[in-house]
C-alpha positions as CSV (number, residue, x, y, z in Angstrom):
1,M,-4.3,7.1,11.3
2,L,-5.4,4.1,13.7
3,T,-7.9,5.8,15.8
4,E,-9.9,7.3,12.7
5,V,-10.0,4.2,11.1
6,L,-11.3,2.6,13.6
7,E,-13.8,5.1,14.4
8,L,-15.1,5.0,10.8
9,L,-15.3,1.8,10.7
10,E,-18.0,1.7,13.2
11,L,-16.9,-1.7,14.5
12,K,-19.8,-3.6,15.8
13,P,-18.9,-6.6,18.4
14,G,-19.4,-10.1,16.2
15,G,-19.1,-8.3,13.4
16,R,-17.5,-9.4,10.4
17,Y,-14.1,-7.3,8.8
18,L,-11.4,-7.5,6.4
19,D,-8.3,-6.1,6.1
20,G,-7.2,-5.6,2.6
21,T,-3.6,-4.4,3.3
22,L,-2.4,-6.7,6.3
23,G,1.3,-5.0,6.2
24,G,2.2,-5.0,10.1
25,A,-1.1,-6.3,11.5
26,G,-1.8,-3.3,13.9
27,Y,-5.8,-2.7,11.7
28,T,-5.9,-6.6,11.8
29,L,-5.2,-6.9,15.4
30,A,-6.9,-3.6,16.4
31,I,-10.2,-4.7,15.0
32,T,-10.0,-8.1,16.2
33,K,-10.1,-7.0,20.1
34,A,-12.9,-4.1,19.7
35,I,-15.1,-6.7,18.4
36,G,-14.7,-9.7,20.5
37,P,-14.1,-13.6,19.9
38,K,-17.5,-13.7,18.0
39,G,-16.5,-11.3,15.3
40,R,-14.1,-12.7,12.2
41,V,-11.5,-10.9,10.6
42,L,-10.2,-11.9,7.4
43,S,-6.5,-10.2,6.3
44,T,-4.7,-10.3,3.3
45,D,-1.6,-9.4,1.7
46,L,0.7,-10.7,-1.7
47,D,4.1,-10.3,0.8
48,A,4.5,-13.8,2.7
49,N,6.3,-12.1,5.5
50,A,3.7,-10.1,6.2
51,I,1.9,-13.1,7.0
52,K,4.3,-15.0,8.7
53,N,4.8,-11.5,11.2
54,A,1.4,-11.3,11.6
55,E,1.1,-15.4,12.7
56,L,3.4,-15.0,15.6
57,K,1.7,-11.8,16.9
58,I,-1.8,-13.5,16.6
59,K,-0.1,-16.4,18.6
60,E,1.3,-14.2,21.0
61,Q,-2.1,-12.5,22.0
62,G,-3.8,-15.9,21.8
63,L,-6.1,-14.4,19.3
64,K,-8.6,-17.2,17.3
65,N,-10.9,-15.8,14.6
66,I,-8.6,-14.0,12.2
67,S,-8.0,-15.6,8.9
68,L,-4.9,-14.8,7.1
69,V,-4.4,-15.1,3.2
70,Q,-1.1,-14.6,1.2
71,G,-2.7,-13.0,-1.9
72,N,-2.8,-9.7,-3.9
73,F,-6.0,-7.7,-3.4
74,K,-6.8,-7.3,-7.1
75,N,-8.6,-11.2,-6.1
76,L,-10.2,-10.2,-3.2
77,Q,-13.6,-11.4,-4.0
78,A,-11.8,-14.8,-4.9
79,I,-10.2,-15.2,-1.5
80,A,-13.1,-14.1,0.4
81,T,-15.1,-16.4,-1.2
82,T,-12.9,-19.4,-0.8
83,V,-12.3,-18.6,2.7
84,F,-15.7,-17.6,3.9
85,G,-18.5,-19.1,0.7
86,E,-20.4,-17.2,-1.4
87,K,-22.8,-15.5,0.8
88,L,-20.7,-13.8,3.5
89,K,-20.8,-10.2,3.3
90,F,-18.9,-7.8,5.7
91,D,-19.5,-5.0,7.9
92,G,-16.3,-3.3,7.3
93,I,-12.9,-3.5,4.7
94,V,-9.8,-1.8,5.2
95,F,-7.0,-0.8,3.3
96,D,-4.2,1.1,4.0
97,L,-1.9,1.4,0.8
98,G,1.4,2.4,2.9
99,L,4.2,0.2,3.0
100,S,4.5,-1.2,7.0
101,S,7.5,-0.5,9.0
102,F,9.0,-3.7,9.3
103,Q,9.0,-3.9,5.0
104,L,10.8,-0.9,5.3
105,E,13.1,-2.0,7.6
106,D,13.8,-5.4,5.9
107,I,17.1,-5.9,5.4
108,E,16.4,-8.4,2.5
109,R,14.0,-6.2,0.6
110,G,14.8,-2.9,-1.7
111,F,12.0,-1.0,-0.7
112,S,14.3,1.4,1.4
113,F,16.8,3.6,-0.2
114,K,19.4,3.0,3.1
115,G,22.1,0.3,2.8
116,E,22.8,-1.9,-0.1
117,R,19.9,-4.5,-1.0
118,P,18.9,-6.2,-3.9
119,L,16.8,-4.2,-6.2
120,D,13.8,-6.0,-5.8
121,M,10.7,-4.0,-4.6
122,S,8.1,-6.7,-5.5
123,F,5.8,-7.9,-2.8
124,G,5.2,-11.4,-3.7
125,P,6.3,-14.2,-6.1
126,E,2.9,-13.6,-7.9
127,I,4.7,-10.3,-9.2
128,D,5.5,-10.9,-13.0
129,N,7.4,-7.4,-13.2
130,E,11.3,-7.2,-11.9
131,T,12.7,-3.9,-10.0
132,V,16.1,-5.0,-11.8
133,S,14.4,-5.3,-15.0
134,I,12.6,-1.9,-14.8
135,V,15.4,-0.3,-14.1
136,N,18.0,-2.1,-17.0
137,K,15.5,-2.1,-19.5
138,Y,12.5,0.0,-19.4
139,P,13.2,3.1,-22.3
140,L,14.4,6.7,-21.1
141,L,10.7,8.2,-21.7
142,E,9.2,5.7,-19.8
143,L,11.5,5.4,-17.3
144,T,10.9,9.7,-16.8
145,R,6.8,8.8,-17.2
146,I,6.9,6.5,-14.3
147,F,8.8,8.6,-12.3
148,R,6.7,11.7,-13.4
149,E,3.5,9.9,-12.8
150,Y,4.6,7.8,-9.9
151,G,7.1,9.3,-8.3
152,E,6.1,13.0,-8.6
153,E,9.4,14.0,-9.3
154,K,10.4,17.2,-10.7
155,M,13.8,16.2,-12.1
156,A,12.3,13.1,-13.9
157,Y,14.0,13.2,-17.6
158,Q,17.6,14.1,-15.5
159,I,17.1,11.2,-13.2
160,A,16.3,8.5,-15.9
161,Q,18.6,10.0,-18.4
162,A,21.4,9.3,-16.0
163,I,20.3,5.8,-15.4
164,V,19.8,5.4,-19.1
165,E,23.8,6.2,-18.9
166,A,24.8,4.7,-16.3
167,R,23.5,0.8,-17.1
168,K,25.7,1.2,-20.5
169,L,28.4,0.7,-18.7
170,K,27.0,-2.3,-16.4
171,N,23.8,-3.4,-15.0
172,I,22.4,-1.9,-12.1
173,N,21.9,-4.2,-9.4
174,T,21.5,-3.2,-5.5
175,T,19.6,-0.1,-4.1
176,A,22.9,1.5,-3.1
177,E,24.1,1.6,-6.7
178,L,20.6,3.3,-7.8
179,V,21.1,5.8,-5.0
180,A,24.7,6.9,-6.0
181,I,23.7,7.2,-9.8
182,I,20.4,9.8,-8.0
183,E,22.7,11.1,-6.0
184,A,25.2,11.8,-8.9
185,R,22.6,13.4,-10.9
186,I,20.7,15.9,-8.2
187,P,22.9,18.7,-7.3
188,F,22.8,19.4,-3.8
189,R,21.2,22.9,-4.1
190,F,18.2,21.3,-6.0
191,R,17.1,19.0,-2.7
192,R,14.2,19.2,-1.3
193,R,14.1,17.9,2.4
194,I,13.6,14.8,1.7
195,H,16.5,12.5,0.2
196,P,16.1,13.0,-3.7
197,A,16.3,8.9,-3.7
198,T,12.8,9.0,-2.1
199,R,10.4,9.6,-5.0
200,I,12.0,7.1,-7.3
201,F,12.1,4.1,-5.8
202,Q,8.4,4.7,-4.4
203,A,7.8,4.7,-8.2
204,L,9.7,1.8,-9.2
205,R,7.3,-0.4,-6.6
206,M,4.2,1.5,-7.6
207,E,5.7,0.0,-11.5
208,T,7.0,-3.2,-10.0
209,N,3.7,-4.0,-8.2
210,E,1.0,-2.3,-10.5
211,E,-0.6,-0.6,-7.4
212,L,-2.7,1.8,-9.1
213,K,-4.1,-1.0,-11.2
214,N,-4.6,-3.1,-8.9
215,L,-6.5,-0.2,-6.6
216,V,-8.7,0.1,-9.8
217,E,-10.0,-3.4,-9.8
218,V,-10.5,-4.1,-6.1
219,L,-12.5,-1.5,-5.5
220,P,-15.6,-2.5,-7.1
221,Q,-15.3,-5.9,-5.5
222,A,-14.8,-4.5,-2.1
223,L,-18.2,-2.8,-2.4
224,E,-19.7,-6.2,-3.8
225,L,-18.5,-7.9,-0.4
226,L,-20.2,-5.5,1.7
227,E,-23.3,-5.6,3.7
228,K,-25.9,-2.9,3.5
229,N,-24.8,-0.1,5.1
230,G,-21.0,-1.9,5.3
231,R,-18.1,0.5,5.8
232,L,-15.4,1.3,3.4
233,V,-11.9,2.9,4.6
234,V,-8.9,3.7,2.2
235,V,-6.0,5.2,3.6
236,S,-4.0,6.3,0.6
237,F,-0.2,7.9,0.5
238,H,0.3,9.1,-3.3
239,S,-1.9,11.1,-5.4
240,G,-2.8,9.3,-8.1
241,E,-4.3,6.5,-5.1
242,D,-6.8,9.5,-3.4
243,R,-7.8,10.3,-7.2
244,I,-8.9,6.9,-8.1
245,V,-10.9,6.4,-4.4
246,K,-12.2,9.9,-4.5
247,R,-13.4,9.3,-7.9
248,F,-14.7,5.8,-7.2
249,L,-17.1,7.1,-4.3
250,K,-18.1,10.4,-5.8
251,D,-19.4,8.7,-8.9
252,N,-20.8,5.2,-7.5
253,P,-24.3,5.5,-6.4
254,A,-24.2,2.5,-4.3
255,V,-22.6,4.6,-1.9
256,T,-22.9,7.7,0.6
257,V,-19.5,9.6,1.3
258,I,-19.0,9.8,4.9
259,T,-15.5,12.2,4.4
260,K,-16.7,14.9,2.5
261,R,-13.2,15.7,2.0
262,P,-10.1,13.8,2.9
263,L,-8.8,13.1,6.5
264,V,-5.2,14.1,7.1
265,P,-2.9,13.2,10.2
266,S,-2.5,15.4,13.2
267,D,0.9,17.2,13.5
268,Q,1.2,15.3,16.4
269,E,1.0,12.0,14.4
270,I,3.2,13.2,11.4
271,E,5.9,14.5,14.4
272,D,5.5,10.7,15.8
273,N,5.6,9.2,12.4
274,Q,7.0,10.9,9.3
275,R,6.1,8.4,7.1
276,A,2.2,9.5,7.9
277,R,2.8,13.1,6.4
278,S,1.1,12.4,2.9
279,A,-1.4,9.9,4.6
280,K,-5.1,10.6,3.2
281,L,-8.4,9.0,4.6
282,R,-11.7,8.6,2.6
283,A,-14.8,6.9,3.9
284,A,-18.2,5.5,2.3
285,F,-21.0,3.1,3.0
286,K,-22.6,1.2,1.2
287,N,-26.5,2.2,0.4
C-alpha cells in the first residue's frame, strides 16, 4: 500500500520523516526521493539484515539524507533523540508491521515454513524469547493461547497437543520438523486455502518478538515525536494489531483520525502480492 501511505503522509519537500519499520526499505527510499535532498529521514529496524540491505540500496541510489539505526521500535523516542536531539519533531511517521519479502526469503532464518531452517523467528539479538524454547517448553494451554490469539487458528488446541506429544520424543529444532507435525495433525479435508502452518508461524513470530506489546509501547512515543499536524500512518496485518491502532487513535484527544474506516489493498495489489491480502491502513494527524 505504498501509494496510499505516501499520499496520507502528505510529504513536504525538505520535511522530516521517520520510518519505524524499515524492512525492505521501500517506504524509506520512496519518502526520501519525494522530500528531496534538504529533507531528513530516520529509519529503524531491529533486524541487522534489514539495515545492511538498506545500506546497499541507499549507496546504489546515492542518497545522503537517511539515518539508519538498528534497534527495537519500542525505544523509538530514545533512538530519535540520540540521532536528532530532543527538540526535533517529525512531519510524519510510518509503521508497516508486516514482514518484508527479503526476510521471508532469507534461507538462514525461520520466518517461512518452506524449506528446512533453524526454528528462529527473532528480529535481532535484543529479543530475549527464543522460538525453539517456546515450541519445546511452553505448556499445552499456553501454546494453545498464542496459536488462538496471535495465529487466529481454529485448531489451536489440536496443533498444540501434537507439538507437545512430538517433543516428548525429541526436541523440535527446525521449521521442517514443525511443519511436518502440523501437517500430520490437520487432515487434508480441514485445510483452508492457506497452508495450515501459516498461522502457527505467525503466532510464534509474534510471541517471540512481543509484537503486540511493543506496538502498544511505541504509539504514544510516535505521537510525542510528531509536529503539530504531523501525520501518523500504520499498516497492520493482524486483527490484534489493528485493534490496538484503532483504539489508540479513537480514544486519543490529541489526534484527529483521517481514515474513518481502515483502507485495504486493491484487488490488483492482492493479485500482485498475496501477502498484502490482510493489510489494513489507518492514519491520523496530531492536533
